[in-house]
C-alpha positions as CSV (number, residue, x, y, z in Angstrom):
1,M,123.8,111.8,103.7
2,R,125.2,113.9,100.6
3,S,123.1,114.1,97.7
4,F,124.0,114.9,94.2
5,A,121.8,114.9,91.1
6,P,121.3,111.9,89.3
7,A,123.1,111.2,86.2
8,G,120.1,111.0,84.0
9,Y,117.7,108.7,82.0
10,R,117.4,106.9,78.6
11,I,115.8,103.9,79.0
12,S,112.6,102.3,78.5
13,G,109.8,103.9,80.6
14,N,108.3,106.6,81.4
15,A,110.4,110.0,81.4
16,R,108.2,111.5,84.0
17,I,108.3,108.7,86.3
18,R,111.4,107.9,86.0
19,H,112.4,111.5,86.6
20,C,110.2,112.0,89.7
21,S,111.4,108.2,91.2
22,Q,115.6,109.4,90.8
23,S,114.9,112.5,92.7
24,F,112.8,110.3,95.1
25,L,115.2,108.2,95.7
26,C,118.3,110.5,95.8
27,N,116.6,112.1,98.8
28,G,115.4,109.4,100.4
29,R,117.1,106.9,103.2
30,E,115.0,104.1,104.0
31,S,114.2,103.1,100.4
32,L,118.0,103.0,99.5
33,L,118.3,100.9,103.0
34,A,115.8,98.6,101.8
35,I,116.8,98.0,98.0
36,T,121.0,98.2,99.0
37,S,121.4,97.8,102.6
38,L,124.3,100.5,102.5
39,T,124.1,104.6,103.0
40,V,124.9,106.2,99.9
41,E,127.3,109.3,100.5
42,R,127.2,111.0,97.5
43,W,125.6,110.6,94.1
44,H,127.9,110.6,90.9
45,N,126.6,112.4,87.7
46,V,128.3,109.9,85.0
47,E,128.7,110.1,81.8
48,L,130.0,106.6,80.3
49,P,132.1,105.9,77.5
50,A,131.4,104.0,74.9
51,V,128.0,102.2,76.0
52,R,125.0,102.8,73.9
53,N,123.0,104.4,76.7
54,R,125.8,106.2,78.2
55,R,123.8,107.4,81.3
56,V,123.4,105.7,84.1
57,D,120.2,106.2,86.4
58,L,121.5,106.2,90.0
59,L,125.7,105.3,90.9
60,G,126.2,106.2,94.5
61,E,129.4,105.7,96.7
62,A,129.1,104.2,100.3
63,G,131.1,105.7,102.8
64,D,133.7,102.5,102.4
65,G,134.2,103.6,98.8
66,R,131.9,100.8,97.3
67,L,129.7,102.0,94.1
68,I,126.2,101.1,93.9
69,H,124.5,101.4,90.9
70,I,120.7,101.3,90.3
71,E,118.5,101.2,87.0
72,L,114.8,102.1,87.1
73,Q,112.6,99.9,85.1
74,S,108.9,100.2,84.0
75,T,108.9,97.5,81.6
76,N,110.3,94.1,81.1
77,E,113.5,94.2,78.9
78,T,115.0,91.1,77.7
79,G,118.3,92.5,77.2
80,M,118.4,93.9,80.7
81,A,121.5,91.7,82.2
82,L,123.2,92.6,78.9
83,R,122.7,96.1,79.1
84,M,123.1,96.0,83.0
85,L,126.8,94.0,81.7
86,E,127.7,96.8,79.6
87,Y,127.1,99.4,82.1
88,C,129.3,97.2,85.1
89,A,132.3,97.3,82.5
90,A,132.2,101.1,81.4
91,V,131.7,102.0,85.4
92,C,134.8,99.9,86.4
93,R,136.5,101.5,83.0
94,Q,135.9,104.9,84.8
95,F,136.5,104.2,88.7
96,G,138.8,101.4,88.3
97,R,136.1,99.0,90.4
98,F,133.5,97.4,90.1
99,P,129.3,98.5,91.2
100,A,127.2,96.3,92.9
101,Q,124.0,96.5,90.5
102,I,120.6,96.5,90.8
103,V,118.2,96.7,88.4
104,L,114.8,97.9,90.7
105,Y,111.4,97.3,88.7
106,V,108.5,99.7,89.2
107,G,106.1,98.2,86.3
108,E,102.1,97.0,86.7
109,A,103.2,93.7,85.0
110,S,104.8,90.7,87.0
111,M,108.2,91.1,86.5
112,R,109.8,88.7,84.2
113,M,113.5,90.1,83.2
114,P,116.6,87.2,84.0
115,G,119.4,89.1,85.8
116,T,122.1,86.3,84.8
117,L,124.0,86.2,81.8
118,K,126.3,82.7,81.0
119,G,128.7,82.0,78.1
120,P,132.2,80.7,77.0
121,G,134.2,81.7,80.3
122,L,131.4,84.3,81.5
123,A,129.2,84.7,84.5
124,F,127.1,87.5,84.7
125,D,124.6,88.0,87.8
126,C,123.1,91.4,88.6
127,K,120.3,92.0,91.8
128,M,116.7,92.3,90.7
129,V,114.3,94.1,93.1
130,D,110.7,94.1,92.5
131,I,109.8,97.3,94.4
132,R,106.4,95.5,94.9
133,E,108.5,92.8,97.2
134,L,109.9,95.8,99.7
135,D,108.5,96.5,103.0
136,G,105.9,99.5,102.6
137,E,105.9,99.6,106.3
138,R,109.3,100.7,107.0
139,L,108.7,103.4,104.3
140,L,105.3,104.9,106.2
141,Q,107.8,104.9,108.9
142,S,110.5,106.7,107.8
143,D,110.8,110.5,108.9
144,R,111.4,111.5,105.6
145,I,108.8,112.5,103.0
146,E,110.4,110.7,99.8
147,D,110.4,107.5,101.6
148,N,106.7,107.9,102.4
149,V,105.8,108.7,98.7
150,I,107.9,105.6,97.5
151,A,105.7,103.5,99.6
152,V,102.8,103.5,97.8
153,L,104.5,101.1,95.4
154,A,106.0,99.0,98.0
155,K,104.2,96.4,99.9
156,V,101.8,97.3,102.4
157,N,98.9,95.1,103.9
158,N,96.3,98.0,103.6
159,Q,96.8,100.3,100.8
160,R,94.1,102.4,101.7
161,D,95.4,103.3,105.1
162,A,99.0,103.9,103.4
163,V,97.3,106.5,101.2
164,K,96.1,108.2,104.3
165,R,99.4,107.9,105.9
166,I,100.9,109.4,103.2
167,L,98.3,112.3,102.7
168,R,99.1,112.8,105.9
169,R,102.7,113.5,105.6
170,I,102.5,115.7,102.7
171,A,99.9,117.3,104.9
172,E,101.7,118.2,107.8
173,G,105.0,118.9,106.0
174,D,107.0,122.0,104.8
175,P,104.4,123.9,102.7
176,A,107.2,124.5,100.2
177,E,107.5,121.2,99.2
178,R,103.7,119.7,100.0
179,A,103.1,120.7,96.2
180,G,105.9,118.3,94.6
181,A,105.3,115.8,97.3
182,L,101.6,115.4,96.1
183,S,102.3,115.4,92.0
184,G,104.9,112.9,93.0
185,L,102.6,110.7,93.9
186,L,100.2,111.3,91.6
187,I,102.9,110.5,89.2
188,L,104.2,107.5,91.1
189,A,100.2,106.2,91.6
190,G,99.2,106.1,88.3
191,L,102.1,103.3,87.9
192,R,99.4,101.3,90.3
193,R,96.0,102.4,89.1
194,L,94.2,101.5,92.3
195,A,96.3,103.8,94.2
196,A,95.6,106.3,92.2
197,E,91.7,105.7,92.5
198,V,92.5,105.5,96.4
199,I,94.0,108.5,96.6
200,E,90.9,110.9,94.6
201,Q,88.8,109.0,97.1
202,E,90.9,109.8,100.3
203,A,91.8,113.2,99.3
204,S,88.3,114.2,99.2
205,Q,87.0,112.7,102.7
206,M,90.3,113.4,105.2
207,P,91.4,117.0,106.4
208,I,94.3,116.7,103.7
209,L,91.7,118.8,101.8
210,D,92.7,121.7,103.2
211,D,96.1,121.2,102.0
212,I,95.0,120.2,98.8
213,I,93.1,123.7,98.8
214,D,96.5,125.2,98.9
215,H,97.5,123.5,95.3
216,P,97.8,125.7,92.9
217,V,95.9,123.8,90.4
218,L,93.4,121.7,92.5
219,G,92.4,124.5,94.9
220,P,91.3,127.2,92.7
221,R,89.0,124.6,91.3
222,I,87.8,123.2,95.2
223,R,87.0,126.7,96.7
224,R,84.3,127.7,93.6
225,A,83.0,124.4,94.6
226,E,82.7,125.5,97.7
227,E,81.7,129.1,97.5
228,K,78.8,127.8,95.1
229,A,77.6,125.8,97.6
230,L,77.8,128.0,100.3
231,E,76.0,130.2,98.4
232,R,72.9,128.0,98.4
233,G,72.7,127.2,101.8
234,L,72.6,123.7,101.4
235,R,74.6,121.3,103.2
236,Q,74.0,118.7,100.7
237,G,74.9,121.0,97.6
238,L,78.5,122.0,99.9
239,E,79.4,118.1,100.0
240,Q,78.1,117.3,96.2
241,G,80.1,120.8,95.0
242,L,83.2,119.8,96.9
243,E,83.0,116.1,95.8
244,Q,82.6,117.6,92.0
245,G,85.3,120.3,92.3
246,L,87.5,117.5,93.0
247,E,86.9,115.3,90.7
248,Q,87.2,117.6,87.9
249,G,90.1,119.6,89.4
250,L,91.9,115.7,89.6
251,E,90.9,115.1,86.3
252,Q,91.3,118.3,84.5
253,G,94.4,119.6,86.4
254,R,96.3,116.4,86.4
255,E,98.3,117.5,83.8
256,E,99.3,120.7,85.4
257,G,99.9,119.3,88.8
258,R,102.6,116.7,87.0
259,H,103.8,120.1,84.8
260,H,104.1,122.1,89.0
261,G,105.4,118.9,90.0
262,E,108.2,118.7,87.7
263,L,109.2,122.2,87.9
264,A,109.5,121.8,91.5
265,V,111.8,118.7,91.2
266,L,113.5,120.4,88.6
267,L,114.3,123.6,91.0
268,R,115.5,121.0,93.4
269,Q,118.1,119.4,91.5
270,V,119.1,122.7,89.7
271,E,119.8,123.9,93.2
272,K,121.7,120.8,94.5
273,R,123.8,120.9,91.5
274,F,125.0,124.5,91.2
275,G,123.7,126.4,94.0
276,S,120.7,128.8,94.9
277,V,118.9,129.5,91.7
278,P,119.0,133.0,90.3
279,P,115.5,134.5,90.7
280,Q,115.8,135.6,87.0
281,L,115.8,131.9,85.9
282,R,113.2,130.9,88.3
283,D,110.9,133.3,87.0
284,R,112.1,132.0,83.6
285,L,111.2,128.4,84.5
286,E,108.4,129.3,86.3
287,K,106.6,130.8,83.0
288,M,107.5,128.2,80.6
289,A,105.5,125.4,79.4
290,A,105.4,121.4,80.8
291,S,107.5,120.6,77.1
292,E,110.3,123.0,77.6
293,V,110.6,122.5,81.3
294,E,111.2,118.9,80.3
295,A,113.7,120.6,78.0
296,V,115.0,122.2,80.2
297,A,115.6,118.9,82.8
298,L,117.4,116.9,79.5
299,R,119.6,119.9,79.4
300,L,120.4,119.8,83.3
301,L,121.8,116.7,82.7
302,D,124.6,117.7,80.9
303,A,125.3,120.9,82.2
304,R,128.4,122.6,83.1
305,S,127.1,125.5,84.3
306,I,124.0,127.0,85.5
307,D,124.4,129.3,82.4
308,E,123.8,126.3,80.0
309,L,120.6,126.0,81.4
C-alpha cells in the first residue's frame, strides 16, 4: 500500500489525538480493512472547494478506483451527517465520483450521532463506526505496530492482556520507532482512562521496562531511581525506587513524551510527503518547543515544498 500524508484536520476533538490517529491509520493495514473492507492503495492530499471545513481527515483510493473518506470524531456532533454530505458533494465535484464515507468515532462517551439525513427529495446516509466495535484481537495479531496500537481503542476480551501484548510488540520492534509508538500509545490511551492506568502498571512490571529505560524522557528518571536503590544495597529500595521513578517519569514526563512522539510522527510525514528530511531541518525541528512543532505540523498540511516548513 502506498501511503501519502493525510489531508489534515479542523474539527472538534483534541488535535494531538487526531494527528496521531491519522498517522497510525494511514500506515496500518488490518485497521483499515476492519473499518472499510478495502485495501487503500494511496492517500490523497485534498483541499476541498467551498466547504466550511475544507480539509478531510483521510481520503484514500482503492485499487479499483473507489474513493474512501474517513472522518475521525472524538465527540458527538449533532450536525455530523450534514457535514459529511457537504464533504461528499465537494469530493465528487473535485474527483468526479462519490466516495464511500465513514465516521470513525473514538470518543469515551456512547456514540449518539445520527448518520442519516432526510428531506424533500433528499435521502443521505453515511456509515457510523464506533471503534469499540472493531475486533481488537484482529488488530493485535497484525504484523504492523500501527494496528497493534490502535487495538487499545478497540474491543478486546482482556484489556490488561492487550496492553501487555502491545508493549511487548513495541519492545521487539524497530528501535528507531519505539519512542513514537510508545508515545502514540499513551496519547490514544488518554481516550480510555483505564487503559492509561493499565499501561503505567504493566510497564513497571514487564520486561518492557528495558525498552522504557531507553526512552529519552522516562529512561533517565528510572535509571536515577535504580542507581539510588543499588547504592543503598536494598532490594526493597530498588523495587520502590523503580516504581517511584517510573510513576514520576510517566506523570512529569508525559507532556515531553508526547512532544517527542509528535516530533517522530511529523518527521515521518515530512519524509512521506517530500522525501528524506535534510539534516539542517531535522536539527531545527528537534530543538523546537512543542508549540513550534505543532505549528510546523499545521504548515505541512498546506506546504507545496519542504522549504515552506
